[in-house]
C-alpha positions in Angstrom: -0.2 0.1 0.0 1.3 3.4 -0.9 2.6 5.9 1.4 1.0 9.3 1.7 2.3 12.8 2.3 0.1 15.6 3.2 0.7 19.1 2.3 -1.3 21.7 4.2 -1.4 24.8 2.2 -3.1 28.3 2.1 -4.8 28.8 -1.1 -3.7 31.5 -3.2 -0.5 31.7 -1.2 2.8 32.2 -3.4 5.0 30.9 -0.4 2.8 27.9 0.0 2.8 27.1 -3.8 6.6 27.6 -3.8 7.2 25.3 -0.9 4.8 22.7 -2.3 6.6 22.6 -5.7 10.0 22.0 -4.0 8.4 19.1 -1.9 6.8 17.4 -4.9 10.2 17.4 -6.6 11.7 15.8 -3.5 8.7 13.3 -3.2 8.1 12.7 -7.0 4.8 11.2 -6.2 3.0 8.6 -8.7 -0.5 10.4 -7.8 -1.4 13.9 -6.8 -4.8 14.3 -4.8 -6.2 18.0 -4.7 -9.1 19.4 -2.5 -11.8 19.8 -5.2 -14.7 18.7 -6.6 -14.2 15.1 -7.5 -16.5 15.1 -10.5 -14.6 17.6 -12.2 -11.2 15.6 -12.2 -11.3 15.2 -16.0 -11.0 18.9 -16.4 -8.0 19.2 -14.3 -5.2 18.5 -16.7 -6.3 21.5 -19.0 -4.7 23.7 -16.4 -1.2 22.5 -17.6 -2.3 23.4 -21.3 0.0 26.5 -22.5 -3.2 28.1 -23.7 -4.6 28.1 -20.0 -3.6 31.5 -18.7 -4.6 32.1 -15.0 -6.4 33.4 -13.4 -9.2 31.0 -14.2 -12.1 29.2 -12.5 -13.7 25.9 -12.5 -17.2 26.8 -13.0 -20.1 24.3 -11.8 -23.7 24.6 -12.1 -26.8 22.4 -11.9 -28.4 21.8 -15.3 -31.8 22.6 -14.0 -30.7 25.9 -12.2 -27.7 27.7 -13.9 -28.2 30.4 -11.5 -26.9 28.4 -8.6 -23.3 28.4 -9.9 -20.3 27.5 -7.9 -16.5 28.8 -8.7 -13.2 27.4 -7.6 -10.6 30.1 -8.6 -7.0 29.3 -9.7 -4.3 31.8 -9.8 -0.7 31.6 -11.1 0.4 31.3 -7.4 -2.2 28.9 -6.1 -0.6 25.9 -4.7 -3.4 23.8 -6.4 -2.7 25.2 -9.8 1.2 24.6 -9.5 0.4 21.0 -8.2 -1.5 20.2 -11.2 0.9 21.6 -13.4 3.6 19.6 -11.8 1.4 16.4 -11.9 0.8 16.6 -15.7 4.5 17.6 -16.6 5.7 14.6 -14.6 3.0 12.2 -16.0 1.5 11.5 -12.3 -2.1 10.8 -11.7 -4.1 13.9 -11.1 -7.5 14.0 -9.2 -9.8 16.0 -7.1 -10.9 14.3 -4.0 -13.6 16.5 -2.3 -17.3 15.8 -2.6 -18.7 16.3 -6.1 -19.9 19.7 -7.0 -23.5 17.9 -7.4 -23.6 17.2 -3.8 -23.2 21.0 -3.0 -26.1 22.0 -5.0 -28.7 19.5 -3.6 -30.9 20.9 -1.1 -30.0 19.8 2.3 -30.8 20.5 6.0 -27.4 21.1 7.2 -26.7 23.6 4.4 -26.3 26.3 7.0 -23.2 24.3 8.3 -21.4 24.2 4.9 -17.8 25.4 5.1 -16.2 27.2 2.0 -14.4 24.5 0.1 -11.5 27.1 -1.1 -10.9 28.2 2.4 -7.6 26.8 4.2 -8.7 28.4 7.4 -12.6 29.0 7.7 -13.7 32.5 8.2 -16.8 34.4 9.2 -17.8 35.4 5.7 -19.9 34.0 2.6 -17.4 32.4 0.0 -18.1 32.9 -3.7 -21.1 30.4 -4.1 -22.9 32.0 -1.4 -22.2 29.4 1.3 -21.2 30.5 5.0 -18.0 29.7 6.3 -17.7 28.8 10.1 -16.6 31.1 12.6 -13.2 29.7 13.6 -9.8 31.5 12.3 -6.9 29.2 13.2 -4.5 31.2 11.3 -5.4 34.1 13.3 -5.3 32.0 16.7 -1.7 31.3 15.6 -0.7 34.6 14.9 -2.1 35.8 18.2 -0.2 33.4 19.9 3.0 34.4 18.2 2.3 38.2 19.2 1.2 39.4 15.6 -1.8 41.7 15.4 -3.2 39.7 12.5 -3.0 36.2 10.4 -2.0 37.8 7.4 1.1 39.4 8.6 2.0 36.1 10.6 1.4 33.9 7.4 3.5 36.1 5.3 6.4 36.0 7.6 6.5 32.5 8.5 5.4 30.8 5.2 5.2 33.3 2.1 8.5 35.3 2.8 10.7 33.2 5.1 13.9 32.7 3.7 14.5 29.4 5.8 11.1 28.0 6.4 12.4 24.4 7.4 10.0 21.6 7.7 6.8 24.0 6.8 4.2 21.1 6.3 5.0 19.1 9.0 4.9 22.3 11.4 1.4 23.5 9.7 0.0 19.8 10.5 1.1 19.9 14.1 -0.3 23.7 14.4 -3.5 22.6 12.9 -3.6 19.4 15.0 -3.4 21.4 18.5 -5.9 24.1 17.0 -8.5 21.3 15.8 -8.2 19.4 19.2 -9.7 22.4 21.0 -12.4 22.9 18.7 -14.8 20.3 19.7 -17.1 18.4 16.9 -17.0 20.2 13.5 -20.0 21.1 11.2 -21.9 18.1 9.6 -21.1 19.2 6.0 -17.6 19.8 6.8 -17.3 16.2 8.4 -18.9 14.8 5.2 -16.4 16.6 3.0 -13.3 15.0 4.9 -15.0 11.6 4.9 -15.0 11.7 1.2 -11.6 12.8 1.0 -10.5 10.1 3.3 -12.1 7.5 1.1 -10.9 8.9 -2.1 -7.4 8.7 -0.5 -8.0 5.2 0.6 -8.9 4.2 -2.8 -5.7 5.8 -4.2 -3.6 4.0 -2.0 -5.0 0.7 -3.2 -4.8 1.8 -6.8 -1.2 3.3 -7.1 2.3 1.7 -6.1 4.5 4.4 -5.0 4.2 7.7 -3.2 1.0 10.0 -3.1 0.7 13.5 -2.5 -2.3 15.2 -1.1 -2.6 19.0 -1.5 -5.6 20.4 0.9 -6.4 23.4 2.9 -4.1 23.3 5.9 -7.3 23.0 8.3 -8.1 19.7 7.0 -4.8 17.8 7.4 -5.5 16.6 11.0 -8.8 15.2 9.7 -7.4 13.4 6.8 -4.6 12.0 8.7 -6.5 10.4 11.6 -7.7 7.0 11.7 -11.1 6.2 10.7 -12.9 3.2 9.4 -14.0 3.0 5.8 -17.4 1.7 7.0 -18.0 4.8 9.3 -16.7 7.2 6.5 -19.0 5.6 4.1 -22.1 5.7 6.4 -21.2 9.5 6.9 -21.6 10.2 3.3 -24.4 7.8 2.4 -27.5 9.3 1.2 -26.0 12.7 0.1 -28.4 14.1 -2.6 -27.1 14.7 -6.1 -28.3 16.8 -9.0 -27.0 16.6 -12.5 -24.5 19.4 -12.9 -22.2 20.7 -15.8 -18.7 21.8 -15.5 -16.1 24.0 -17.3 -13.7 26.5 -16.9 -14.1 30.1 -17.2 -12.1 33.2 -17.2 -11.4 34.9 -13.8 -10.0 38.2 -12.9 -7.3 39.2 -10.6 -9.0 41.7 -8.6 -12.1 39.0 -7.7 -9.2 36.8 -6.1 -9.2 39.8 -3.5 -10.8 39.3 -0.1 -12.3 42.7 -0.5 -14.3 41.3 -3.6 -16.3 39.0 -1.5 -14.0 35.6 -2.0 -13.8 34.2 1.1 -10.5 32.4 0.3 -9.1 35.2 -1.3 -5.9 37.2 -0.5 -5.4 40.9 0.3 -3.5 41.8 -2.6 -3.4 39.5 -5.7 -1.0 41.8 -7.7 1.4 41.6 -4.6 1.1 37.6 -4.3 1.7 37.6 -8.1 4.9 39.6 -7.6 6.1 37.5 -4.7 5.7 34.3 -7.0 7.4 35.5 -10.2 10.4 36.9 -7.9 10.7 33.7 -5.9 14.3 33.2 -4.9 15.1 36.8 -6.1 17.0 39.3 -3.7 15.6 42.3 -5.7 12.1 41.6 -5.0 11.7 44.7 -3.2 13.7 46.8 -5.8 11.3 45.4 -8.6 8.1 46.3 -6.7 9.3 49.6 -6.0 10.0 50.1 -9.7 6.7 49.1 -10.6 5.3 51.8 -8.3 7.4 54.4 -10.0 6.6 53.2 -13.3 2.6 53.7 -12.6 3.3 57.0 -11.2 5.1 57.9 -14.3 2.4 56.8 -16.7 0.0 59.2 -14.9 2.3 61.9 -15.2 4.1 62.1 -11.7 7.9 62.7 -11.8 9.9 59.9 -9.9 13.7 60.1 -9.7 16.2 57.2 -9.2 17.4 58.8 -6.0 13.9 58.5 -4.7 13.5 54.7 -5.6 17.2 54.1 -3.8 15.9 56.1 -0.8 12.4 54.4 -0.6 14.4 50.8 -0.7 16.8 51.9 2.1 13.8 52.9 4.1 11.7 49.7 3.4 14.7 47.7 4.5 15.1 49.8 7.8 11.5 49.6 8.5 11.5 45.7 8.1 14.5 45.5 10.6 12.8 47.7 13.2 9.5 45.5 13.0 11.8 42.5 13.2 10.5 41.1 10.0 12.7 38.8 7.9 12.4 41.0 4.7 10.6 44.0 3.7 7.1 43.1 3.1 4.2 45.0 1.3 3.5 47.2 4.5 7.1 48.2 4.5 7.5 48.9 0.6 4.0 51.0 1.0 5.1 53.0 3.9 8.7 53.6 2.1 6.9 54.5 -1.1 4.7 57.0 0.3 7.5 58.6 2.3 10.1 58.8 -0.4 8.0 58.6 -3.7 4.7 60.5 -2.6 6.3 63.1 -0.4 4.5 62.0 2.5 1.1 62.4 0.9 -0.7 58.8 1.8 -3.6 59.8 -0.3 -1.6 59.8 -3.6 -1.3 56.1 -2.9 -4.9 55.5 -4.2 -3.4 56.3 -7.6 -1.6 53.3 -7.8 -3.4 50.9 -5.3 -5.9 49.4 -7.5 -3.4 48.7 -10.4 -0.8 47.3 -8.3 -2.4 45.4 -5.7 -5.6 44.2 -7.5 -4.3 44.0 -11.1 -5.8 43.8 -14.4 -5.3 40.3 -15.2 -8.0 38.4 -17.0 -7.4 34.6 -17.5 -7.6 32.8 -20.9 -8.8 29.2 -21.5 -8.1 27.0 -24.6 -10.0 27.3 -27.4 -11.1 23.6 -27.5 -12.2 23.6 -23.8 -15.9 22.2 -23.4 -17.8 25.6 -22.6 -21.2 26.5 -21.8 -22.6 27.4 -25.4 -23.0 30.9 -24.5 -19.5 31.5 -23.2 -18.2 29.8 -26.3 -20.2 31.9 -28.5 -18.9 35.2 -26.5 -15.4 34.2 -26.9 -16.1 33.9 -30.7 -17.6 37.2 -31.1 -14.7 38.7 -28.8 -12.1 37.4 -31.3 -14.0 38.7 -34.1 -14.4 42.1 -32.6 -10.8 42.1 -31.5 -12.0 43.1 -28.0 -10.0 41.1 -25.0 -11.5 41.3 -21.7 -9.8 43.4 -19.2 -10.4 43.7 -15.4 -9.6 47.4 -15.1 -11.9 50.0 -16.9 -10.8 51.2 -20.3 -12.5 53.7 -22.8 -13.6 52.4 -26.0 -14.7 54.7 -29.1 -16.5 53.0 -31.8 -17.6 54.5 -35.2 -21.2 53.2 -36.2 -20.5 53.9 -39.8 -17.7 51.2 -40.0 -18.5 47.5 -40.1 -16.0 46.7 -37.2 -17.6 49.7 -35.2 -21.2 48.6 -35.7 -20.2 45.0 -34.9 -18.5 46.0 -31.6 -21.6 48.2 -30.6 -24.1 45.5 -31.6 -22.2 42.9 -29.5 -22.0 45.2 -26.3 -25.8 46.2 -26.7 -26.8 42.6 -27.0 -24.8 41.7 -23.7 -26.3 44.4 -22.0 -29.5 43.1 -22.8 -28.4 39.5 -21.3 -27.6 41.6 -18.1 -23.6 41.2 -18.9 -22.6 45.0 -18.9 -19.1 44.2 -19.9 -19.5 47.6 -21.6 -21.3 50.8 -20.3 -22.3 53.7 -22.6 -20.1 56.6 -21.2 -22.8 59.0 -22.0 -26.1 57.1 -22.7 -28.0 60.2 -23.3 -25.9 61.9 -25.8 -23.9 58.8 -27.3 -27.0 57.5 -29.3 -27.3 60.9 -30.9 -24.1 60.6 -33.1 -22.4 58.2 -35.6 -20.1 57.5 -32.3 -20.4 55.6 -29.2 -18.0 56.1 -26.2 -18.0 52.9 -23.9 -16.3 52.1 -20.8 -15.2 48.4 -20.8 -14.3 46.1 -17.7 -14.9 42.6 -17.4 -16.3 40.7 -14.4 -16.1 37.0 -13.5 -19.8 36.8 -12.6 -20.7 37.5 -16.1 -20.0 34.0 -17.0 -22.5 33.0 -14.5 -25.2 35.6 -16.0 -24.5 33.9 -19.7 -25.1 30.6 -18.0 -28.4 31.9 -16.6 -29.2 32.9 -20.0 -29.1 29.5 -21.7 -32.7 29.1 -21.5 -33.2 31.5 -23.9 -30.7 30.2 -26.6 -27.4 28.8 -27.3 -25.8 32.1 -29.0 -25.6 35.7 -28.1 -27.7 36.7 -30.3 -30.5 34.2 -29.9 -30.5 34.4 -26.1 -30.9 38.2 -26.5 -33.9 37.9 -28.6 -35.4 35.4 -26.4 -34.8 37.6 -23.1 -36.1 40.6 -24.8 -39.4 39.0 -25.9 -40.0 37.6 -22.7 -39.3 41.2 -21.3 -41.7 42.6 -23.8 -44.4 40.6 -22.8 -44.1 41.4 -19.0 -43.9 45.4 -19.9 -46.5 47.2 -17.8 -46.5 50.3 -19.6 -46.0 51.9 -23.2 -42.8 53.6 -22.3 -41.2 50.5 -21.0 -42.2 48.9 -24.2 -40.8 51.6 -26.1 -37.5 51.6 -24.2 -37.2 47.8 -24.9 -38.1 48.3 -28.5 -35.2 50.8 -28.7 -32.9 48.2 -27.0 -33.9 45.6 -29.7 -33.3 47.8 -32.5 -30.0 49.2 -31.1 -29.0 45.6 -30.5 -30.0 44.3 -34.2 -32.3 41.9 -32.7 -34.9 41.3 -35.6 -37.1 38.7 -33.7 -37.5 41.0 -30.6 -37.8 44.0 -32.9 -40.8 42.8 -34.7 -42.5 41.6 -31.4 -41.8 44.8 -29.8 -43.0 46.9 -32.8 -46.4 44.9 -32.5 -46.8 45.1 -28.7 -46.1 48.6 -29.0 -48.8 49.5 -31.9 -51.2 47.5 -29.7 -50.6 48.9 -26.3 -50.6 52.5 -27.9 -53.9 51.9 -29.4 -55.7 51.5 -26.0 -53.3 53.8 -23.8 -54.8 57.1 -22.6 -52.2 57.8 -20.2 -50.5 61.0 -20.9 -47.2 60.3 -19.1 -46.8 56.9 -20.6 -47.3 58.5 -24.3 -45.0 61.3 -23.7 -42.3 59.1 -22.1 -42.4 56.6 -25.1 -41.5 59.4 -27.6 -37.8 60.0 -26.8 -36.7 56.3 -27.3 -38.6 56.1 -30.5 -37.3 59.5 -31.9 -33.7 58.2 -31.2 -34.6 55.0 -33.2 -36.1 57.4 -36.4 -33.5 60.1 -36.1 -30.5 58.0 -36.0 -31.7 54.8 -37.6 -29.4 55.2 -40.4 -26.4 54.6 -38.5 -27.7 51.2 -37.8 -29.6 50.6 -41.2 -32.9 50.5 -39.4 -36.1 50.8 -41.2 -38.1 53.6 -39.7 -41.1 54.0 -41.8 -43.3 51.8 -39.4 -42.1 53.7 -36.6 -42.6 57.1 -37.8 -46.4 56.7 -38.2 -46.6 55.5 -34.7 -44.6 58.1 -33.3 -46.7 60.9 -34.9 -49.7 59.2 -33.2 -48.4 59.2 -29.8 -47.3 63.0 -30.1 -50.7 64.1 -31.3 -52.8 61.8 -28.7 -50.1 62.9 -25.9 -50.6 66.4 -26.7 -54.5 66.0 -26.4 -54.3 64.5 -23.3 -51.8 67.0 -21.7 -54.1 70.0 -20.7 -56.1 67.5 -18.6 -53.1 65.6 -17.3 -51.5 68.7 -15.6 -54.5 69.7 -13.4 -54.0 70.2 -9.8 -50.8 67.6 -9.5 -48.8 67.3 -6.2 -45.0 68.3 -6.3 -43.8 64.7 -7.0 -46.3 64.1 -9.9 -45.8 67.6 -11.2 -41.9 67.2 -11.4 -42.2 63.8 -13.2 -44.5 65.2 -15.8 -42.2 68.2 -16.4 -39.4 66.0 -17.1 -41.4 63.9 -19.5 -42.8 66.9 -21.2 -39.2 68.5 -21.8 -37.7 65.2 -23.1 -40.8 65.0 -25.4 -40.4 68.4 -26.7 -36.7 67.6 -27.6 -37.4 64.5 -29.1 -40.0 66.2 -31.3 -37.6 69.1 -32.3 -35.2 66.3 -33.1 -37.4 64.2 -35.4 -38.8 67.3 -37.0 -42.3 65.9 -37.8 -44.8 67.4 -40.2 -46.5 70.6 -39.7 -49.7 69.2 -38.4 -48.1 67.1 -35.6 -46.2 70.2 -34.3 -49.4 72.3 -34.4 -50.7 69.6 -32.2 -48.3 69.7 -29.8 -48.1 73.4 -29.7 -51.7 73.6 -29.0 -51.2 71.1 -26.2 -48.8 73.3 -24.6 -51.0 76.1 -25.2 -53.8 74.4 -23.6 -51.6 73.9 -20.4 -50.7 77.4 -20.4 -54.0 78.9 -20.4 -55.6 76.1 -18.4 -57.1 77.7 -15.1 -56.5 74.2 -13.0 -53.1 73.7 -14.8 -50.4 73.2 -12.0 -48.1 76.3 -11.8 -44.9 74.3 -12.5 -46.2 72.7 -15.9 -47.8 75.9 -16.8 -44.4 77.8 -16.5 -42.7 74.8 -18.4 -45.2 75.1 -21.3 -44.6 78.9 -21.4 -40.8 78.4 -21.7 -41.2 75.7 -24.6 -43.6 78.1 -26.5 -41.2 80.9 -26.0 -38.5 78.7 -27.4 -40.4 77.5 -30.2 -41.1 81.2 -31.3 -45.1 80.8 -30.5 -44.5 83.2 -27.5 -42.8 86.7 -28.3 -40.1 88.3 -26.0 -42.6 91.0 -25.2 -45.5 88.5 -24.5 -43.2 86.3 -22.3 -42.2 89.6 -20.6 -45.8 90.3 -19.9 -46.8 86.9 -19.0 -44.2 86.6 -16.2 -45.2 90.0 -15.0 -48.9 88.9 -14.5 -47.9 85.4 -13.1 -45.4 86.9 -10.7 -47.3 89.7 -9.5 -48.0 90.5 -5.9 -51.7 89.3 -6.2 -50.4 85.8 -7.2 -49.9 83.3 -4.2 -46.2 83.1 -3.5 -46.3 79.2 -4.1 -47.9 79.2 -7.5 -45.4 82.2 -8.6 -42.6 80.2 -7.4 -43.9 77.3 -9.4 -44.4 79.1 -12.6 -40.9 80.8 -12.4 -39.0 77.2 -11.7 -41.1 75.6 -14.7 -39.9 78.8 -17.1 -36.2 79.1 -15.9 -35.1 75.7 -14.5 -33.3 75.1 -17.9 -33.2 78.6 -19.2 -31.5 80.7 -16.5 -29.2 82.0 -19.1 -32.3 83.7 -20.8 -32.1 86.4 -17.8 -28.6 87.5 -19.2 -30.0 88.7 -22.7 -33.7 89.2 -22.2 -34.0 92.5 -20.4 -38.0 92.0 -20.5 -37.9 88.8 -18.7 -34.9 89.9 -16.4 -37.3 93.0 -15.4 -40.3 90.8 -14.8 -38.5 88.4 -12.5 -36.6 91.2 -10.7 -39.9 93.1 -9.9 -41.3 89.7 -8.2 -38.3 89.3 -6.1 -38.5 93.0 -4.7 -42.2 92.2 -4.0 -41.3 89.4 -1.7 -40.9 90.1 2.0 -37.8 88.9 3.8 -38.9 85.7 5.1 -40.7 84.8 1.6 -37.4 85.7 -0.4 -35.2 83.8 2.1 -37.7 80.7 1.8 -37.1 80.6 -2.0 -33.6 80.9 -2.2 -33.0 77.1 -2.6 -35.4 77.6 -5.8 -33.4 80.5 -7.0 -30.2 78.3 -6.4 -31.8 75.2 -8.3 -32.5 77.5 -11.3 -29.1 79.3 -11.3 -27.2 76.4 -10.7 -27.4 75.4 -14.3 -25.3 78.6 -15.1 -21.6 78.2 -15.2 -19.2 80.8 -13.2 -18.9 83.2 -16.3 -22.6 83.2 -17.0 -23.4 83.9 -13.3 -20.7 86.8 -13.5 -22.6 88.2 -16.5 -26.2 88.0 -14.9 -24.8 89.9 -12.1 -23.5 92.5 -14.3 -26.8 92.6 -16.3 -28.9 93.2 -13.1 -26.7 95.5 -11.3 -25.0 97.3 -13.9 -21.2 98.5 -13.8 -22.2 101.7 -12.1 -24.7 100.4 -9.5 -24.8 101.2 -6.0 -22.0 99.2 -4.3 -21.9 98.7 -0.6 -20.6 101.3 1.8 -16.9 102.1 1.4 -16.5 100.5 -2.3 -16.0 102.9 -5.3 -16.8 101.6 -8.6 -13.9 101.4 -11.1 -14.3 101.3 -15.1 -13.1 97.9 -15.4 -14.7 96.6 -12.2 -11.8 97.0 -9.8 -11.4 95.5 -6.4 -15.1 96.7 -5.3 -16.7 94.9 -8.0 -14.6 91.7 -7.2 -15.6 91.9 -3.6 -19.2 92.4 -4.7 -19.4 89.4 -6.8 -17.7 87.2 -4.0 -20.8 88.2 -2.0 -23.4 87.2 -4.8 -21.7 84.4 -6.6 -22.2 81.8 -3.8 -25.9 82.8 -3.6 -26.4 82.0 -7.3 -24.2 78.9 -7.1 -26.1 77.5 -4.1 -23.7 78.3 -1.6 -23.8 79.8 2.1 
């Protein structure tokens, strides 16, 4: 019977990985058994393929519930990854030995007791697949006993960066045995996992002739070494429910290996761990890390001298000696960099923190890896679009007039339909209004899960997006929601969803009498019609529908604005303004424009119209040339007269000027009417309406505010006592502006 060597490691620990590789070379095992789902053993050898570029994750999901996906991430510096690569290169048998993934998906009464299968030491937080780790922190306990403040620093000194670690794995096993002796009974699910692993080890001992290596989380070593009868272990796992599951590899990202991103078995700084792995055995690791910091700073426009780098390295080594650490660690290098490279300004560290500590790595998997169909189709599309997923944000500008630009845009829009927001429009309000789109791209690992979840709609990105949109169209509760979905379908070039959406939109429009719905549906339809040429969209069918919605909305508008409360009035004002902008965009026929202006006139003249809407209607008619400057000034004079209740006057003022404050700079008649109203207010009323004035004038930039003050006061206006006017404004004028400017900008 073969001898078994147990190697208790810390997941994603570069020091553990280095020590493990050395131990495997010494042992030369004929079989390597790794903690992980046993039903995924066939996929393990793929880790050693040259095309497999970590970080990657084993993705497992039940076929009847793809949303219940579990991940087992692997980084370049993960001990399990290095063990798998060593086994393949040295022709050793390679297997996972933990409970199969299907057992984790099955409903169980003890699910609350499950522990994180990727944890070297259980912690009190949820892991990637949503299971709850136990409350023990053995590494923290050992660190406290050794006089360290936290487990991270202790593990780094003793395991990750110790230049003379000695018999590390034996020492870890002894420490964990001592800790577990004081723990009492373990959680039921954890006991089943360890029983399953013991049975797999026993089977391997019978099968292989030669040494066997077991690589597992350090916490499990004592339990796997302990004497247990196979009968008891078999009884313990008997009756575990199973669900048919599917497994594959998926790209992962460096940032998602971090503890701060919700991954229970992660590390504080994946970028630092990668650096430790790649510089293992080198004496200049600290120097190279500081050089990386300097390189990032230089790309961001900061000057970093060689002398400063030398000083930072000296300081880091001195700090390590003072803190009695074997060599400069991450904390020493960070503190030294802040002092010598950042001139003591710790806030500048945030400029390099994400790039250095989290990294921008996105893994790659071999093209012949068996994948979920949607993930496979995404990779084909990414290759065709020449878009490589990256973890950190980057900008992408596409020209819709080119085939490549249109293809990229269509792909990103289809993915957004599926909830995979790899790309976000940098300015969604204006990007659709040109032949160019600006995107911000950032890949997240959970997008693979969302693609798996969307398999129910189809096996390709296009089919799944069509299917999902058609379902959303069926569930749409309002006309404006339907219009937005139709816009998404056309933008993403989804013909089936577009046809279904247009039919649904026409049917809903024929029966809708809700003014807000009709007006809110105008902007998305107008965007499609106005810019359909960029996407080669057929817009004839939409044009008639849009004109009908505009006319019917205009007819309903005077009745919809009556006696509204503040929230309803604000919502409707926003819809009216957006609809008006969309109507001007598409330039409909004269009969449609007349109908719309008649609707606005009905709002302005209605006795029961809410003041905010009446002011808005007046402004839109004024901008359209239907209300002359003289008539507008007279209207404001009446609406803001002392006989008008202050609340109604304020509402009309806000409705008229909330997006047109700059008109007061140029139009003396409007300015005079407003000035007269403000002078008529008593002190309490004026103070109460300052927030309203600030809202209106907040849309003006500093130069516009200055010009408005000049227009109101004039260069020769009376200044505060003691100040003398000057031809160019002078000091007195500047001091006057200092008092008035904050009032208009919203200050105190």
